[in-house]
LONU-171312 format. One record per residue (C-alpha): residue number from 1; residue in one letter; y, z, x. Coordinates in Angstrom, 1 decimal. Layout:
# residues N
- NUM A Y Z X $
...
***
This chain:
# residues 337
- 1 M -20.6 5.3 6.6 $
- 2 L -20.6 8.4 4.4 $
- 3 I -20.5 8.1 0.6 $
- 4 Q -19.1 11.3 -1.0 $
- 5 E -19.4 12.4 -4.6 $
- 6 N -16.9 13.8 -7.0 $
- 7 V -13.8 13.4 -4.7 $
- 8 N -10.4 14.4 -5.9 $
- 9 L -8.1 11.4 -5.5 $
- 10 K -4.8 13.3 -5.4 $
- 11 K -4.1 12.6 -1.7 $
- 12 F -5.3 9.0 -2.1 $
- 13 N -2.6 7.8 -4.5 $
- 14 T 1.2 8.1 -4.1 $
- 15 F 1.7 9.3 -7.6 $
- 16 H -0.4 12.4 -6.5 $
- 17 I -2.4 12.3 -9.7 $
- 18 S -5.3 14.6 -9.7 $
- 19 T -8.3 12.7 -10.9 $
- 20 L -12.0 12.5 -9.8 $
- 21 A -13.9 9.6 -8.3 $
- 22 K -17.7 9.7 -8.9 $
- 23 Y -18.2 8.2 -5.4 $
- 24 F -15.8 7.7 -2.5 $
- 25 C -16.1 6.2 1.0 $
- 26 E -13.9 5.1 3.9 $
- 27 V -14.7 1.8 5.6 $
- 28 L -13.8 1.2 9.2 $
- 29 S -15.3 -2.2 9.7 $
- 30 V -16.5 -5.2 7.8 $
- 31 E -20.1 -3.9 8.3 $
- 32 D -19.1 -0.7 6.5 $
- 33 L -17.5 -2.8 3.7 $
- 34 L -20.7 -4.7 3.2 $
- 35 E -22.7 -1.5 3.1 $
- 36 A -20.4 -0.1 0.5 $
- 37 L -20.6 -3.2 -1.7 $
- 38 A -24.4 -3.1 -1.4 $
- 39 F -24.4 0.5 -2.6 $
- 40 C -22.5 -0.6 -5.7 $
- 41 Q -24.8 -3.5 -6.3 $
- 42 E -27.9 -1.3 -6.0 $
- 43 K -26.5 1.3 -8.4 $
- 44 N -24.8 -1.2 -10.7 $
- 45 L -21.4 0.5 -10.1 $
- 46 P -17.9 -0.7 -10.5 $
- 47 F -15.6 -0.3 -7.5 $
- 48 I -12.0 -0.2 -6.5 $
- 49 L -10.5 -1.1 -3.1 $
- 50 I -7.6 1.0 -2.0 $
- 51 G -5.3 1.0 1.0 $
- 52 Q -2.8 3.9 0.7 $
- 53 G -2.9 4.1 -3.1 $
- 54 S 0.8 3.0 -3.3 $
- 55 N 0.3 0.7 -6.3 $
- 56 L -2.2 2.6 -8.4 $
- 57 L -2.0 4.8 -11.5 $
- 58 F -5.2 6.5 -12.6 $
- 59 R -5.2 7.4 -16.3 $
- 60 Q -8.7 9.1 -16.1 $
- 61 N -11.6 9.9 -13.8 $
- 62 Y -13.2 7.0 -12.2 $
- 63 T -17.0 6.6 -12.7 $
- 64 G -17.6 4.1 -9.8 $
- 65 L -17.0 3.9 -6.1 $
- 66 I -13.5 4.1 -4.5 $
- 67 I -13.5 2.2 -1.2 $
- 68 E -10.7 3.1 1.2 $
- 69 L -10.1 0.2 3.5 $
- 70 N -9.2 1.6 6.9 $
- 71 I -10.1 -1.3 9.2 $
- 72 K -7.5 -1.3 12.0 $
- 73 G -6.3 -3.6 14.8 $
- 74 I -3.4 -5.9 15.8 $
- 75 E -3.7 -8.8 18.2 $
- 76 L -1.6 -11.8 19.4 $
- 77 V -3.8 -14.8 18.8 $
- 78 K -1.6 -17.7 19.7 $
- 79 T 1.9 -18.6 20.9 $
- 80 T 3.9 -21.8 20.7 $
- 81 T 7.4 -22.7 21.9 $
- 82 E 8.9 -21.1 18.7 $
- 83 H 6.3 -18.8 17.2 $
- 84 F 3.9 -15.9 17.8 $
- 85 Y 0.8 -15.9 15.7 $
- 86 V -0.1 -12.2 15.1 $
- 87 K -3.3 -11.0 13.4 $
- 88 A -3.4 -7.6 11.7 $
- 89 Q -6.5 -6.0 10.1 $
- 90 C -6.3 -5.0 6.4 $
- 91 G -6.1 -1.2 7.0 $
- 92 E -3.0 -1.3 9.1 $
- 93 N 0.0 0.5 7.6 $
- 94 W 2.5 -2.2 6.6 $
- 95 H 5.7 -0.5 7.9 $
- 96 S 4.0 0.5 11.2 $
- 97 F 2.9 -3.1 11.6 $
- 98 V 6.5 -4.3 11.0 $
- 99 Q 7.8 -1.9 13.6 $
- 100 Y 5.0 -3.0 16.0 $
- 101 C 6.1 -6.6 15.7 $
- 102 L 9.8 -5.7 16.3 $
- 103 G 8.8 -3.7 19.3 $
- 104 H 7.0 -6.7 20.8 $
- 105 G 9.7 -9.2 19.9 $
- 106 Y 7.9 -10.8 17.0 $
- 107 Y 10.6 -11.5 14.4 $
- 108 G 10.9 -12.3 10.7 $
- 109 L 9.5 -9.2 8.9 $
- 110 E 12.3 -6.9 9.5 $
- 111 N 13.7 -7.2 5.9 $
- 112 L 10.3 -5.9 4.7 $
- 113 S 10.5 -2.6 6.5 $
- 114 L 9.4 0.6 4.7 $
- 115 I 7.5 -1.1 2.0 $
- 116 P 4.6 1.2 1.2 $
- 117 G 1.0 0.1 1.5 $
- 118 T -1.2 -1.8 3.9 $
- 119 V -1.4 -5.3 5.5 $
- 120 G -4.4 -6.3 3.4 $
- 121 A -2.6 -5.5 0.1 $
- 122 A 0.6 -7.4 1.1 $
- 123 P -0.5 -11.0 0.3 $
- 124 V -2.1 -10.1 -3.0 $
- 125 Q 1.3 -9.7 -4.7 $
- 126 N 3.3 -11.5 -2.0 $
- 127 I 5.5 -8.5 -1.3 $
- 128 G 9.2 -9.1 -0.9 $
- 129 A 12.4 -7.3 -0.4 $
- 130 Y 16.0 -7.9 0.6 $
- 131 G 15.8 -11.6 0.6 $
- 132 V 12.4 -12.1 2.2 $
- 133 E 8.9 -12.6 1.0 $
- 134 I 5.8 -12.6 3.3 $
- 135 S 5.0 -16.1 2.0 $
- 136 E 7.7 -17.3 4.5 $
- 137 F 5.6 -15.9 7.4 $
- 138 L 2.0 -15.8 6.3 $
- 139 H -0.1 -18.3 8.3 $
- 140 E -3.6 -17.6 7.1 $
- 141 L -5.9 -14.8 6.1 $
- 142 E -9.6 -13.9 6.2 $
- 143 A -11.3 -12.6 3.2 $
- 144 L -14.9 -11.4 2.4 $
- 145 E -16.4 -13.1 -0.6 $
- 146 I -18.0 -10.3 -2.5 $
- 147 S -20.8 -12.3 -4.2 $
- 148 S -22.1 -13.9 -0.9 $
- 149 G -20.9 -11.5 1.8 $
- 150 K -19.4 -14.4 3.7 $
- 151 L -16.1 -14.2 5.6 $
- 152 L -13.8 -17.2 4.6 $
- 153 T -10.4 -18.3 6.0 $
- 154 F -7.6 -19.4 3.7 $
- 155 S -4.4 -21.1 4.5 $
- 156 K -1.1 -20.0 3.1 $
- 157 D -1.1 -22.9 0.7 $
- 158 E -4.6 -22.0 -0.6 $
- 159 C -3.3 -18.4 -1.4 $
- 160 Q -0.9 -19.9 -4.0 $
- 161 L 1.9 -17.4 -3.3 $
- 162 S 4.8 -17.1 -5.7 $
- 163 Y 7.0 -14.2 -6.9 $
- 164 R 4.9 -11.1 -6.7 $
- 165 H 1.8 -13.2 -7.2 $
- 166 S -1.1 -14.9 -5.5 $
- 167 I -4.4 -16.5 -6.4 $
- 168 F -6.0 -13.1 -5.6 $
- 169 K -4.3 -11.7 -8.7 $
- 170 A -5.4 -14.7 -10.8 $
- 171 D -8.4 -17.0 -10.4 $
- 172 W -9.8 -15.1 -7.4 $
- 173 K -9.2 -11.6 -8.8 $
- 174 D -12.1 -9.3 -7.9 $
- 175 R -13.8 -12.1 -6.0 $
- 176 F -12.5 -11.4 -2.5 $
- 177 V -11.5 -8.6 -0.2 $
- 178 I -8.8 -9.5 2.3 $
- 179 T -10.0 -8.3 5.7 $
- 180 N -7.1 -9.5 8.0 $
- 181 V -3.9 -11.5 7.9 $
- 182 T -2.3 -13.8 10.5 $
- 183 F 1.4 -14.1 10.5 $
- 184 K 3.5 -16.9 12.1 $
- 185 L 6.5 -15.0 13.5 $
- 186 L 9.6 -16.1 15.3 $
- 187 K 10.4 -15.9 19.0 $
- 188 T 14.1 -16.2 18.3 $
- 189 A 15.6 -13.9 15.7 $
- 190 Q 17.1 -15.5 12.6 $
- 191 P 18.8 -12.7 10.7 $
- 192 N 18.5 -13.0 6.9 $
- 193 L 21.5 -11.3 5.3 $
- 194 S 21.3 -13.1 2.0 $
- 195 Y 20.7 -9.9 0.0 $
- 196 P 24.1 -8.5 -1.0 $
- 197 A 23.3 -4.8 -0.4 $
- 198 L 22.0 -5.5 3.0 $
- 199 R 25.0 -7.8 3.9 $
- 200 D 27.3 -5.1 2.7 $
- 201 A 25.6 -2.4 4.8 $
- 202 L 26.1 -4.4 8.0 $
- 203 K 29.6 -5.9 7.2 $
- 204 D 31.3 -3.7 9.8 $
- 205 L 29.1 -4.9 12.7 $
- 206 A 30.0 -7.9 14.9 $
- 207 E 27.6 -10.8 14.3 $
- 208 D 26.1 -10.5 17.8 $
- 209 K 25.2 -6.9 17.1 $
- 210 V 23.1 -7.7 14.0 $
- 211 D 19.6 -7.9 15.6 $
- 212 P 16.2 -7.5 13.9 $
- 213 Q 15.9 -3.8 14.7 $
- 214 T 19.4 -3.2 13.3 $
- 215 I 18.4 -5.0 10.1 $
- 216 S 15.2 -3.0 9.9 $
- 217 N 17.1 0.3 10.3 $
- 218 A 19.6 -0.8 7.6 $
- 219 V 16.8 -1.7 5.2 $
- 220 C 15.2 1.7 5.8 $
- 221 N 18.4 3.5 5.1 $
- 222 I 19.0 1.6 1.9 $
- 223 R 15.5 2.2 0.7 $
- 224 M 15.6 5.9 1.5 $
- 225 S 18.9 6.3 -0.3 $
- 226 K 17.5 4.8 -3.5 $
- 227 L 13.8 5.5 -3.5 $
- 228 P 12.2 8.9 -3.4 $
- 229 D 9.7 9.6 -0.6 $
- 230 P 6.2 9.8 -2.2 $
- 231 A 5.3 12.6 0.3 $
- 232 S 7.8 14.9 -1.6 $
- 233 L 8.0 13.3 -5.1 $
- 234 G 5.0 11.4 -6.5 $
- 235 N 5.8 7.8 -7.3 $
- 236 A 4.7 4.2 -6.6 $
- 237 G 8.0 2.6 -6.0 $
- 238 S 9.0 -0.1 -8.5 $
- 239 F 6.9 0.4 -11.6 $
- 240 F 7.8 -2.9 -13.4 $
- 241 W 8.3 -6.4 -12.2 $
- 242 N 11.8 -7.9 -12.5 $
- 243 P 11.4 -10.2 -15.5 $
- 244 I 12.1 -13.9 -15.2 $
- 245 I 13.6 -15.5 -18.4 $
- 246 P 14.9 -19.0 -19.3 $
- 247 A 18.6 -19.8 -18.7 $
- 248 E 19.3 -20.0 -22.5 $
- 249 K 18.0 -16.4 -23.0 $
- 250 F 20.0 -15.2 -20.1 $
- 251 L 23.2 -16.8 -21.4 $
- 252 S 22.8 -15.3 -24.8 $
- 253 L 22.2 -11.8 -23.3 $
- 254 Q 25.2 -12.3 -21.0 $
- 255 Q 27.5 -12.8 -24.1 $
- 256 I 26.4 -9.4 -25.4 $
- 257 Y 26.2 -7.6 -22.0 $
- 258 P 28.7 -9.2 -19.5 $
- 259 D 27.6 -6.8 -16.8 $
- 260 I 23.9 -7.7 -17.0 $
- 261 V 22.4 -8.0 -13.5 $
- 262 A 20.5 -11.2 -12.8 $
- 263 Y 19.8 -13.7 -10.0 $
- 264 P 19.3 -17.5 -10.3 $
- 265 H 15.6 -18.5 -10.2 $
- 266 E 13.8 -21.8 -10.3 $
- 267 E 12.5 -20.9 -13.8 $
- 268 G 15.9 -19.6 -15.0 $
- 269 Y 17.1 -16.1 -14.1 $
- 270 K 15.4 -13.1 -12.7 $
- 271 L 16.8 -9.9 -14.3 $
- 272 A 17.0 -6.5 -12.7 $
- 273 A 14.5 -4.4 -14.6 $
- 274 A 16.3 -1.3 -13.3 $
- 275 W 19.4 -2.4 -15.1 $
- 276 L 17.5 -3.0 -18.3 $
- 277 I 15.9 0.4 -18.1 $
- 278 D 19.1 2.2 -17.2 $
- 279 K 21.0 0.4 -20.0 $
- 280 A 18.3 1.5 -22.4 $
- 281 G 19.0 5.1 -21.5 $
- 282 W 16.0 6.1 -19.4 $
- 283 K 17.5 6.6 -15.9 $
- 284 G 17.2 10.3 -15.0 $
- 285 Y 15.0 11.0 -18.0 $
- 286 R 12.5 13.9 -17.7 $
- 287 E 9.9 15.5 -20.0 $
- 288 G 7.7 18.1 -18.4 $
- 289 D 6.4 16.8 -15.1 $
- 290 V 7.0 13.1 -15.8 $
- 291 G 10.3 11.2 -15.6 $
- 292 V 12.4 8.4 -14.4 $
- 293 H 14.2 8.8 -11.0 $
- 294 K 17.8 9.8 -11.3 $
- 295 E 18.9 7.3 -8.6 $
- 296 H 16.6 4.3 -9.5 $
- 297 A 15.6 3.5 -13.0 $
- 298 L 12.7 1.4 -11.9 $
- 299 V 10.9 4.3 -10.4 $
- 300 L 8.7 6.6 -12.5 $
- 301 V 7.9 9.9 -10.9 $
- 302 N 5.5 12.8 -11.1 $
- 303 F 7.5 16.0 -10.6 $
- 304 G 4.4 18.1 -10.1 $
- 305 E 1.2 18.2 -12.1 $
- 306 A 1.7 15.2 -14.4 $
- 307 T -1.4 13.4 -15.6 $
- 308 G -1.9 9.7 -15.3 $
- 309 K -2.0 9.4 -19.1 $
- 310 E 1.4 11.1 -19.3 $
- 311 L 2.9 8.6 -16.8 $
- 312 Y 1.3 5.7 -18.6 $
- 313 D 2.5 6.8 -22.0 $
- 314 L 6.1 7.1 -20.6 $
- 315 S 5.8 3.6 -19.2 $
- 316 V 4.8 2.3 -22.6 $
- 317 R 7.7 4.0 -24.3 $
- 318 I 10.1 2.4 -21.8 $
- 319 Q 8.5 -1.0 -22.4 $
- 320 Q 8.9 -0.7 -26.2 $
- 321 S 12.5 0.5 -25.8 $
- 322 V 13.5 -2.5 -23.6 $
- 323 L 11.7 -4.9 -25.9 $
- 324 E 13.5 -3.6 -29.0 $
- 325 I 17.0 -3.7 -27.3 $
- 326 F 16.8 -6.8 -25.2 $
- 327 G 13.8 -8.7 -26.6 $
- 328 I 12.3 -8.7 -23.1 $
- 329 K 8.7 -7.5 -22.3 $
- 330 L 8.5 -5.6 -19.0 $
- 331 H 5.2 -5.9 -17.2 $
- 332 P 3.8 -3.2 -14.9 $
- 333 E 3.8 -4.0 -11.2 $
- 334 V 1.6 -0.9 -10.7 $
- 335 R -2.2 -1.3 -11.2 $
- 336 I -3.3 0.9 -14.1 $
- 337 I -6.8 2.2 -14.0 $
***
């Protein structure tokens, strides 16, 4: 394993922010990972684990070690009458893994097509889209305990998955590195068309024509029509979480804004953060090389040579604006370094 010094991270984050890491390494195995962690311990360095950098915003140079997790591999570990148990290593590209599963007749993840990032990052925030969250299909995962170097296995229940959340973002933050994930996938397709935009996209198809690959293709088309490709326009997808508010707060807002976009939630209502930002006047905003995407107000973009600080400052201004208008605090989904 090679540890490099003073590496520009521009190609390792989807915002394409040019910033330097004091040290950088790529790990291809658990053994490499242990070696990288030992290097940090020896030099008393902080470290950050990255997959494809799709959820990171660097505000400044990083003085520690950036560890790129690139451990690969997919295997079928067990079958039952109704399910396939499929294990994927942490460095597998998420969308490629979804397509691999569809190609092999392992169903359930099709609604999660084209979500950026890696398999190892997916459980950390319980990724979800178009009516599905991975909590529905996660069986167990293996994680390296940083303090001891031991590999431990955790069940889905132990991961404490909820909306964009898991125990790895809370009590176990910075304690473990997820090394692989096993999914319990369906042998027989059970199309989920609960999300209105997806249902509308497929409304002209006969029911027997709506198969998992068709759903995946529709999801990809919807995402590409709304979200800019990070390869051509720097972004990290949705910058903020959709806020969840009590029913009383929602009803009072609805009286003022009858067109407010919200969905029932067990804790009240989940609001569309994009609607709040758009209503506050930020959609399509641009100043220099930073801005808000013209098609999706939840996406902050780097038009060229923006700095991480400029993007962060814009996000703070948006937060303050939404708070002043609606009394709602938006929280970043992107990890800010």
